[in-house]
C-alpha positions as CSV (number, residue, x, y, z in Angstrom):
1,X,-74.1,65.1,-106.0
2,X,-73.5,62.1,-108.0
3,X,-71.5,61.1,-104.9
4,X,-74.3,61.7,-102.8
5,X,-76.9,59.5,-104.8
6,X,-74.5,56.8,-105.0
7,X,-74.0,56.8,-101.1
8,X,-77.8,56.7,-100.5
9,X,-78.3,53.9,-103.3
10,X,-75.6,51.8,-101.8
11,X,-76.8,52.5,-98.3
12,X,-80.2,51.3,-99.4
13,X,-78.8,48.0,-100.9
14,X,-76.9,47.3,-98.0
15,X,-79.9,47.7,-95.7
16,X,-82.0,45.6,-97.8
17,X,-79.6,43.0,-98.0
18,X,-79.0,43.0,-94.5
19,X,-82.6,42.8,-93.8
20,X,-83.1,39.7,-96.0
21,X,-80.4,37.8,-94.7
22,X,-81.3,38.4,-90.9
23,X,-84.3,36.2,-91.3
24,X,-82.7,33.6,-92.7
25,X,-80.1,33.4,-90.1
26,X,-83.0,33.4,-87.5
27,X,-84.5,30.5,-89.4
28,X,-81.5,28.7,-89.3
29,X,-81.1,29.0,-85.6
30,X,-84.5,27.9,-84.9
31,X,-84.2,24.7,-87.5
32,X,-81.8,22.7,-85.5
33,X,-79.8,20.1,-87.4
34,X,-80.6,16.6,-86.0
35,X,-78.0,15.5,-83.6
36,X,-76.1,12.6,-84.9
37,X,-76.6,9.1,-82.8
38,X,-73.0,8.1,-81.4
39,X,-72.6,4.6,-82.5
40,X,-71.8,1.9,-80.1
41,X,-67.9,1.4,-79.8
42,X,-66.7,-1.5,-81.5
43,X,-66.5,-4.7,-79.4
44,X,-63.1,-5.7,-78.1
45,X,-61.8,-9.0,-79.5
46,X,-62.7,-10.7,-76.4
47,X,-66.2,-9.4,-76.3
48,X,-66.2,-10.7,-80.2
49,X,-65.0,-14.1,-79.0
50,X,-67.5,-14.2,-76.1
51,X,-70.5,-13.4,-78.3
52,X,-69.5,-15.9,-81.0
53,X,-68.7,-18.9,-78.7
54,X,-71.9,-20.9,-78.3
55,X,-71.8,-22.5,-74.7
56,X,-74.9,-25.1,-75.5
57,X,-74.1,-26.6,-78.7
58,X,-73.7,-30.1,-77.7
59,X,-75.7,-32.9,-79.7
60,X,-78.6,-34.3,-77.6
61,X,-78.0,-37.6,-79.4
62,X,-74.6,-37.7,-77.8
63,X,-74.8,-40.7,-74.9
64,X,-72.2,-41.1,-72.5
65,X,-71.4,-44.7,-71.5
66,X,-71.6,-45.5,-67.8
67,X,-67.6,-45.5,-67.9
68,X,-67.7,-42.0,-68.9
69,X,-70.4,-41.0,-66.4
70,X,-68.2,-42.5,-63.8
71,X,-65.2,-40.5,-64.8
72,X,-67.2,-37.3,-64.9
73,X,-67.7,-37.9,-61.0
74,X,-63.8,-37.8,-60.6
75,X,-63.6,-34.3,-62.3
76,X,-62.2,-31.4,-60.0
77,X,-64.8,-28.7,-60.3
78,X,-64.6,-24.7,-59.1
79,X,-61.6,-22.5,-60.0
80,X,-58.5,-24.0,-60.4
81,X,-55.2,-21.9,-60.0
82,X,-52.7,-22.5,-62.7
83,X,-49.0,-21.5,-63.5
84,X,-48.3,-17.9,-64.1
85,X,-51.3,-16.6,-62.6
86,X,-53.8,-18.0,-64.8
87,X,-57.2,-19.5,-63.8
88,X,-59.3,-22.1,-65.4
89,X,-62.9,-22.4,-64.2
90,X,-64.9,-25.9,-64.4
91,X,-68.5,-25.9,-64.0
92,X,-70.8,-28.8,-64.2
93,X,-73.7,-28.3,-66.7
94,X,-77.2,-29.5,-66.1
95,X,-76.5,-32.4,-68.4
96,X,-75.1,-35.1,-66.5
97,X,-71.4,-35.5,-67.5
98,X,-71.0,-32.1,-69.2
99,X,-68.6,-29.5,-67.9
100,X,-68.3,-25.8,-68.9
101,X,-64.6,-25.0,-68.9
102,X,-63.2,-21.5,-69.4
103,X,-60.0,-19.9,-69.3
104,X,-60.4,-16.2,-69.9
105,X,-61.7,-15.7,-73.5
106,X,-61.5,-19.5,-74.0
107,X,-65.0,-21.4,-73.4
108,X,-65.7,-24.9,-74.2
109,X,-68.3,-27.7,-73.4
110,X,-66.6,-30.8,-72.6
111,X,-67.4,-34.2,-71.5
112,X,-65.1,-37.0,-70.2
113,X,-63.4,-39.6,-72.5
114,X,-62.0,-42.9,-71.5
115,X,-58.2,-43.0,-71.8
116,X,-55.9,-46.0,-71.6
117,X,-53.2,-44.1,-69.7
118,X,-55.3,-43.6,-66.4
119,X,-55.3,-39.6,-66.9
120,X,-58.8,-38.0,-67.1
121,X,-59.6,-36.4,-70.1
122,X,-62.4,-34.1,-70.8
123,X,-62.9,-33.1,-74.5
124,X,-64.5,-30.6,-76.7
125,X,-64.2,-32.1,-80.1
126,X,-66.0,-29.2,-82.2
127,X,-63.3,-26.6,-80.8
128,X,-60.3,-29.3,-80.4
129,X,-59.8,-28.4,-76.7
130,X,-58.6,-30.8,-74.0
131,X,-58.4,-30.8,-70.5
132,X,-56.1,-33.3,-69.0
133,X,-56.4,-34.3,-65.2
134,X,-53.7,-36.1,-63.6
135,X,-53.2,-36.9,-60.0
136,X,-50.9,-33.9,-59.3
137,X,-51.8,-31.3,-61.8
138,X,-53.8,-30.6,-64.9
139,X,-53.6,-28.6,-68.2
140,X,-55.8,-27.3,-70.9
141,X,-54.9,-27.4,-74.5
142,X,-56.2,-26.5,-77.7
143,X,-55.3,-29.3,-80.3
144,X,-56.4,-27.4,-83.3
145,X,-54.0,-24.5,-82.5
146,X,-51.6,-26.9,-81.2
147,X,-50.7,-25.0,-78.0
148,X,-51.3,-25.0,-74.0
149,X,-53.8,-22.6,-72.7
150,X,-53.0,-23.3,-69.3
151,X,-50.4,-25.4,-67.6
152,X,-49.4,-26.6,-64.0
153,X,-53.1,-26.1,-62.9
154,X,-53.7,-27.6,-59.4
155,X,-56.8,-27.9,-57.4
156,X,-56.3,-28.3,-53.5
157,X,-56.7,-32.2,-53.8
158,X,-54.2,-32.3,-56.4
159,X,-51.8,-29.8,-54.4
160,X,-51.9,-32.2,-51.3
161,X,-51.2,-35.1,-53.7
162,X,-48.1,-33.2,-55.0
163,X,-46.8,-32.3,-51.8
164,X,-46.7,-36.2,-50.7
165,X,-45.1,-37.4,-54.0
166,X,-41.9,-38.9,-53.4
167,X,-39.4,-37.0,-55.5
168,X,-37.4,-39.1,-58.3
169,X,-33.8,-39.6,-57.1
170,X,-31.8,-40.1,-60.3
171,X,-28.7,-41.3,-58.3
172,X,-30.6,-44.4,-57.0
173,X,-30.2,-47.5,-59.1
174,X,-33.4,-49.2,-60.4
175,X,-34.3,-52.3,-58.4
């Protein structure tokens, strides 16, 4: 008899416990957790540099001389092929004499500077960049980092000039 009563009491408690827990699970099923918002992926190094590089930061007080404006007309613009498959893009900006020079993640706002050597120099003094244009080749350098970013760059005009250059003969005596 004790066994029968114990079985009935246990069954009642189990039924009551099951009845109480069932509505809670139903409420949990109805109350959905908010879906977490996916964060944007971290920018790549290239994207971070591109976003941090201002492209219109020249000082309006900077005035180019007539000689510098004349030099600007000699700059080869467009996409210029370089050594090891690199490319440098030079685009004239709205402001006369200024150029937007880019190679990969490197972007510069450059203007011509007079040179005693006859080479055409474009400089971005804020970032320490230098585009050096000779008759047969050009190169892009970063003076702050002390390295060449692109070398042996040749526009079609420079490639033609290089083909027509007389090779140096070291065995010939100087006259």
